[in-house]
BATIMAR-519692 format. One record per atom (N, C-alpha, C, O): residue in one letter; atom name; x, y, z. Coordinates in steps of 0.001 Angstrom, whole numbers. Layout:
a/CA/X/Y/Z $
...
END
This chain:
m/N/-70900/-105458/-24075 $
m/CA/-70789/-104323/-23938 $
m/C/-71646/-103638/-24981 $
m/O/-70966/-102860/-25651 $
n/N/-72973/-103679/-25349 $
n/CA/-73417/-102920/-26576 $
n/C/-73246/-101132/-26801 $
n/O/-73406/-100069/-26201 $
q/N/-72762/-101755/-28252 $
q/CA/-71847/-99846/-28697 $
q/C/-73256/-99693/-29578 $
q/O/-73931/-100530/-30177 $
i/N/-73411/-98130/-29375 $
i/CA/-74396/-97033/-30298 $
i/C/-73992/-96854/-31823 $
i/O/-73055/-96240/-32334 $
t/N/-74796/-97438/-32250 $
t/CA/-74004/-97161/-33711 $
t/C/-74983/-95424/-33929 $
t/O/-76142/-95082/-33693 $
q/N/-73599/-94623/-34557 $
q/CA/-73945/-93535/-34653 $
q/C/-73932/-93418/-36548 $
q/O/-72990/-93974/-37112 $
k/N/-74589/-92968/-37086 $
k/CA/-74232/-91830/-38614 $
k/C/-72717/-90962/-38231 $
k/O/-72290/-90608/-37133 $
f/N/-72155/-90802/-39551 $
f/CA/-70673/-89627/-38857 $
f/C/-70542/-89175/-41250 $
f/O/-70799/-89562/-42390 $
f/N/-70163/-88504/-40693 $
f/CA/-69863/-88435/-41994 $
f/C/-68394/-87945/-42097 $
f/O/-67942/-87009/-41437 $
v/N/-67991/-88374/-42622 $
v/CA/-66071/-88425/-43288 $
v/C/-65711/-88164/-44574 $
v/O/-65974/-89012/-45428 $
s/N/-65088/-87019/-44918 $
s/CA/-64659/-86337/-45691 $
s/C/-63335/-86030/-46219 $
s/O/-62613/-86643/-45433 $
s/N/-62782/-85620/-46828 $
s/CA/-60890/-85804/-47453 $
s/C/-61053/-84952/-49000 $
s/O/-61857/-85382/-49828 $
a/N/-60173/-83659/-49301 $
a/CA/-60518/-83747/-50801 $
a/C/-61470/-82921/-51383 $
a/O/-61806/-81737/-51380 $
d/N/-61848/-84219/-51996 $
d/CA/-63728/-83531/-52571 $
d/C/-64367/-84668/-52656 $
d/O/-65113/-84853/-53618 $
w/N/-64181/-85759/-51560 $
w/CA/-65359/-86276/-51505 $
w/C/-65756/-86401/-49686 $
w/O/-65158/-85852/-48761 $
e/N/-66857/-87238/-49628 $
e/CA/-67458/-87569/-48551 $
e/C/-68438/-88351/-48453 $
e/O/-69453/-88482/-49138 $
i/N/-67865/-89134/-47073 $
i/CA/-68893/-90947/-47443 $
i/C/-69646/-90435/-45889 $
i/O/-69170/-89722/-45006 $
v/N/-70953/-91092/-45974 $
v/CA/-71042/-91457/-44917 $
v/C/-72170/-92899/-44102 $
v/O/-73294/-93349/-44324 $
v/N/-70945/-93209/-43021 $
v/CA/-71072/-94191/-42640 $
v/C/-72056/-94246/-41400 $
v/O/-72449/-93198/-40885 $
d/N/-72414/-95389/-40968 $
d/CA/-73042/-96271/-39711 $
d/C/-72007/-96652/-38736 $
d/O/-71354/-97580/-39212 $
h/N/-71508/-96250/-37335 $
h/CA/-70402/-97082/-36564 $
h/C/-70256/-96547/-35364 $
h/O/-70943/-95581/-35032 $
t/N/-69699/-96883/-34866 $
t/CA/-69428/-96829/-33278 $
t/C/-68600/-95937/-33315 $
t/O/-68228/-96475/-34358 $
n/N/-67723/-94828/-33173 $
n/CA/-66790/-94161/-32916 $
n/C/-66230/-93521/-34508 $
n/O/-66413/-93530/-35725 $
h/N/-65505/-93048/-33504 $
h/CA/-64988/-91567/-34941 $
h/C/-64174/-92527/-35882 $
h/O/-64573/-92758/-37024 $
k/N/-62708/-93230/-35239 $
k/CA/-61914/-94257/-35879 $
k/C/-62357/-95133/-36473 $
k/O/-62138/-95220/-37681 $
k/N/-63193/-96144/-35743 $
k/CA/-63781/-96976/-36737 $
k/C/-63992/-96505/-37979 $
k/O/-63515/-96829/-39066 $
a/N/-64875/-95589/-37618 $
a/CA/-65657/-94448/-39000 $
a/C/-65167/-94078/-40010 $
a/O/-65828/-94104/-41048 $
v/N/-63553/-93520/-39982 $
v/CA/-62817/-93341/-40288 $
v/C/-62343/-94540/-41500 $
v/O/-62387/-94374/-42719 $
l/N/-61981/-95516/-40917 $
l/CA/-61345/-96696/-41747 $
l/C/-62036/-97228/-42692 $
l/O/-61715/-97623/-43813 $
s/N/-63473/-97191/-41880 $
s/CA/-64034/-98193/-42773 $
s/C/-64325/-96919/-43884 $
s/O/-63733/-97054/-44955 $
a/N/-65240/-95604/-43727 $
a/CA/-64921/-95188/-44578 $
a/C/-63678/-94695/-45930 $
a/O/-64188/-94374/-47003 $
m/N/-63016/-94677/-45888 $
m/CA/-61680/-94971/-46797 $
m/C/-61285/-96039/-46893 $
m/O/-60064/-96146/-47011 $
i/N/-62117/-97294/-46886 $
i/CA/-61815/-98792/-47653 $
i/C/-62852/-98478/-48775 $
i/O/-62733/-98770/-49965 $
m/N/-64189/-97641/-48005 $
m/CA/-65295/-97413/-49065 $
m/C/-64805/-96483/-50620 $
m/O/-65061/-96608/-51818 $
a/N/-63797/-95330/-49596 $
a/CA/-63562/-94633/-50704 $
a/C/-62513/-95192/-51925 $
a/O/-62455/-94772/-53080 $
f/N/-61450/-96612/-51105 $
f/CA/-60786/-96823/-52055 $
f/C/-61443/-97273/-52914 $
f/O/-61203/-96713/-53983 $
k/N/-62470/-98337/-53003 $
k/CA/-63572/-99059/-53527 $
k/C/-64231/-98031/-54636 $
k/O/-63893/-98215/-55806 $
k/N/-65116/-97003/-54353 $
k/CA/-65467/-96233/-55085 $
k/C/-64441/-95497/-56157 $
k/O/-64538/-95581/-57381 $
f/N/-63839/-95054/-55718 $
f/CA/-62849/-94422/-56342 $
f/C/-61481/-94750/-57257 $
f/O/-60906/-93988/-58034 $
g/N/-61276/-95609/-57039 $
g/CA/-60124/-96472/-57174 $
g/C/-58460/-95579/-57755 $
g/O/-57604/-95562/-56870 $
k/N/-58338/-95380/-58156 $
k/CA/-56575/-94789/-58675 $
k/C/-57069/-93357/-58526 $
k/O/-56186/-92509/-58389 $
n/N/-58225/-92984/-58530 $
n/CA/-59569/-91376/-58891 $
n/C/-58750/-91223/-57724 $
n/O/-57837/-90475/-58074 $
l/N/-58622/-91484/-56724 $
l/CA/-59056/-90678/-55426 $
l/C/-58368/-90315/-54707 $
l/O/-57619/-91097/-54122 $
l/N/-58352/-88715/-54421 $
l/CA/-57771/-87988/-53979 $
l/C/-58205/-87385/-52042 $
l/O/-59194/-86917/-51478 $
v/N/-56547/-87838/-51571 $
v/CA/-56536/-87465/-50503 $
v/C/-55796/-86446/-49868 $
v/O/-54696/-86155/-50339 $
s/N/-56319/-85726/-48650 $
s/CA/-55809/-84614/-48274 $
s/C/-54852/-85116/-47365 $
s/O/-54638/-86327/-47401 $
t/N/-54031/-84184/-46287 $
t/CA/-53048/-84904/-45177 $
t/C/-54043/-84862/-43879 $
t/O/-53927/-85497/-42831 $
v/N/-54941/-84031/-44217 $
v/CA/-56213/-85085/-43217 $
v/C/-57518/-85600/-43409 $
v/O/-58091/-85471/-44491 $
i/N/-58105/-86257/-42299 $
i/CA/-60273/-87027/-42992 $
i/C/-60261/-86438/-41982 $
i/O/-59367/-86721/-41184 $
m/N/-61166/-85480/-41660 $
m/CA/-62283/-84969/-41154 $
m/C/-63496/-86456/-40845 $
m/O/-63652/-87449/-41556 $
v/N/-64052/-86165/-39791 $
v/CA/-64873/-86563/-38985 $
v/C/-65919/-85958/-37934 $
v/O/-65714/-85585/-36779 $
r/N/-67369/-85977/-38852 $
r/CA/-68156/-86055/-38059 $
r/C/-69166/-86497/-37458 $
r/O/-69602/-87568/-37880 $
d/N/-69626/-86076/-36705 $
d/CA/-70895/-87029/-36372 $
d/C/-72347/-86295/-36156 $
d/O/-72306/-85267/-35480 $
e/N/-73557/-86688/-36630 $
e/CA/-74590/-85749/-37092 $
e/C/-75110/-85089/-36578 $
e/O/-75786/-84154/-37008 $
e/N/-74856/-85529/-35152 $
e/CA/-74602/-83355/-34498 $
e/C/-74137/-82415/-35005 $
e/O/-74613/-81343/-35381 $
s/N/-73229/-82812/-35012 $
s/CA/-72300/-81565/-35564 $
s/C/-72461/-80879/-37100 $
s/O/-72348/-79747/-37570 $
m/N/-72769/-82133/-37573 $
m/CA/-73193/-82179/-39498 $
m/C/-75328/-80754/-39870 $
m/O/-75668/-80120/-40869 $
l/N/-75901/-80899/-38753 $
l/CA/-76720/-80837/-38632 $
l/C/-76979/-79725/-37722 $
l/O/-78127/-79311/-37559 $
l/N/-75708/-79088/-36963 $
l/CA/-75713/-77682/-35721 $
l/C/-74197/-77164/-36510 $
l/O/-73367/-76518/-35870 $
d/N/-73953/-77586/-38136 $
d/CA/-72275/-77099/-38794 $
d/C/-71350/-76535/-37908 $
d/O/-71005/-75354/-37921 $
d/N/-70950/-77408/-37127 $
d/CA/-70295/-77093/-35675 $
d/C/-68955/-78244/-35990 $
d/O/-68704/-79303/-35414 $
v/N/-68129/-77453/-37313 $
v/CA/-67138/-77967/-37099 $
v/C/-65755/-78449/-36017 $
v/O/-64714/-79089/-36164 $
t/N/-66575/-77592/-34683 $
t/CA/-66005/-77472/-33139 $
t/C/-65367/-78959/-32890 $
t/O/-64338/-79305/-32308 $
k/N/-66397/-79706/-33567 $
k/CA/-66563/-81414/-32747 $
k/C/-66465/-81841/-33842 $
k/O/-67402/-82510/-34280 $
a/N/-65145/-81571/-34767 $
a/CA/-64793/-82922/-35362 $
a/C/-63480/-83378/-35232 $
a/O/-62408/-82935/-34822 $
e/N/-63932/-84442/-35732 $
e/CA/-62238/-85042/-34890 $
e/C/-61304/-85045/-36671 $
e/O/-61830/-85233/-37768 $
f/N/-59915/-84783/-36383 $
f/CA/-59484/-84811/-37298 $
f/C/-58337/-85752/-37371 $
f/O/-57569/-85282/-36533 $
f/N/-57420/-87440/-38184 $
f/CA/-56914/-87781/-38512 $
f/C/-55731/-87821/-39449 $
f/O/-56030/-87691/-40636 $
a/N/-54554/-87963/-39192 $
a/CA/-53771/-88037/-40308 $
a/C/-53624/-88931/-41269 $
a/O/-52969/-89968/-41167 $
t/N/-54412/-88446/-42523 $
t/CA/-54041/-89893/-43877 $
t/C/-53034/-90953/-43131 $
t/O/-53241/-91948/-42437 $
h/N/-51844/-90284/-43593 $
h/CA/-50719/-91574/-43315 $
h/C/-51346/-92481/-41545 $
h/O/-51841/-93608/-41504 $
k/N/-51237/-92063/-40989 $
k/CA/-52295/-92717/-40417 $
k/C/-53390/-93999/-40636 $
k/O/-53483/-95227/-40656 $
i/N/-54072/-92847/-40771 $
i/CA/-55068/-94198/-41328 $
i/C/-54073/-95276/-42600 $
i/O/-54057/-96503/-42686 $
f/N/-53452/-94407/-43310 $
f/CA/-53525/-95359/-44345 $
f/C/-52462/-97083/-43403 $
f/O/-52513/-98213/-43889 $
k/N/-51895/-96831/-42476 $
k/CA/-51454/-97965/-41587 $
k/C/-52119/-98668/-40932 $
k/O/-52252/-99890/-40991 $
s/N/-52566/-97944/-40282 $
s/CA/-54063/-98822/-39306 $
s/C/-54937/-99443/-40558 $
s/O/-55155/-100580/-40139 $
l/N/-55462/-99370/-41642 $
l/CA/-55276/-100146/-42865 $
l/C/-54642/-101390/-43255 $
l/O/-55276/-102283/-43818 $
g/N/-53344/-101479/-42959 $
g/CA/-52291/-102182/-43409 $
g/C/-51367/-102158/-44198 $
g/O/-50347/-102846/-44223 $
l/N/-52037/-100603/-45495 $
l/CA/-50883/-100544/-45757 $
l/C/-49897/-99195/-45702 $
l/O/-50043/-97979/-45578 $
k/N/-48870/-100091/-45858 $
k/CA/-47303/-98914/-44747 $
k/C/-46767/-98738/-45789 $
k/O/-45862/-97935/-45564 $
k/N/-46772/-99042/-46960 $
k/CA/-45920/-98773/-48085 $
k/C/-46434/-96878/-49166 $
k/O/-45773/-96093/-49847 $
l/N/-47890/-96949/-48730 $
l/CA/-48018/-96092/-49097 $
l/C/-48381/-94830/-47781 $
l/O/-48901/-93731/-47969 $
s/N/-48038/-95265/-46804 $
s/CA/-47936/-94469/-45846 $
s/C/-47128/-94192/-45444 $
s/O/-47092/-93050/-45902 $
q/N/-46461/-94257/-44989 $
q/CA/-44830/-94176/-45715 $
q/C/-44585/-92960/-46613 $
q/O/-44353/-91850/-46134 $
n/N/-44657/-93259/-48268 $
n/CA/-44582/-92095/-48780 $
n/C/-45500/-91505/-48347 $
n/O/-45257/-91113/-47205 $
f/N/-46934/-91104/-48867 $
f/CA/-47416/-90185/-47721 $
f/C/-46977/-89828/-46895 $
f/O/-46911/-88606/-47025 $
k/N/-46343/-90297/-45492 $
k/CA/-46025/-89007/-44947 $
k/C/-45175/-88448/-45424 $
k/O/-45534/-87272/-45478 $
e/N/-43496/-88633/-46131 $
e/CA/-42529/-88282/-46784 $
e/C/-43289/-86890/-47446 $
e/O/-42934/-85802/-46992 $
y/N/-44464/-86932/-48651 $
y/CA/-44352/-86157/-49355 $
y/C/-44840/-85213/-48197 $
y/O/-44390/-84093/-48438 $
t/N/-45371/-85209/-47363 $
t/CA/-46281/-83821/-46528 $
t/C/-45389/-83393/-45988 $
t/O/-45239/-82185/-46178 $
k/N/-44442/-84020/-45147 $
k/CA/-42997/-83969/-44760 $
k/C/-42113/-82994/-45606 $
k/O/-41299/-82266/-45037 $
l/N/-42303/-82976/-47226 $
l/CA/-41422/-82393/-48012 $
l/C/-41949/-81024/-48449 $
l/O/-41302/-80009/-48708 $
k/N/-43313/-81234/-48473 $
k/CA/-44462/-80355/-48961 $
k/C/-44586/-79123/-47489 $
k/O/-45086/-78049/-47822 $
d/N/-44205/-79228/-46092 $
d/CA/-44402/-78671/-45173 $
d/C/-42957/-77924/-45138 $
d/O/-43011/-76702/-45005 $
e/N/-41616/-78547/-45247 $
e/CA/-39929/-77604/-45716 $
e/C/-40405/-76924/-46408 $
e/O/-40136/-75737/-46218 $
s/N/-41350/-77254/-47564 $
s/CA/-41043/-75967/-48621 $
s/C/-41815/-75087/-48644 $
s/O/-41636/-74129/-49396 $
END
């Protein structure tokens, strides 16, 4: 089955990375790997990562964006300890 590649804009905190992929979830995983490589220890992330396709970017339509919990993306990338720590930190911030 041929899947159509699209341009996605992935952003969190103070960065945005553009990737070509077949869906939002794969785009966010690829972008996070690229962000780790680009920013290293200086990478900033918020509690969610926003992914928008090219159409929603051109129309400036955030309602079509998809959002992913950062701790779940870390877990999907095999960063289980970081995922758990981030999840616990987020929970503590929500309670305060």
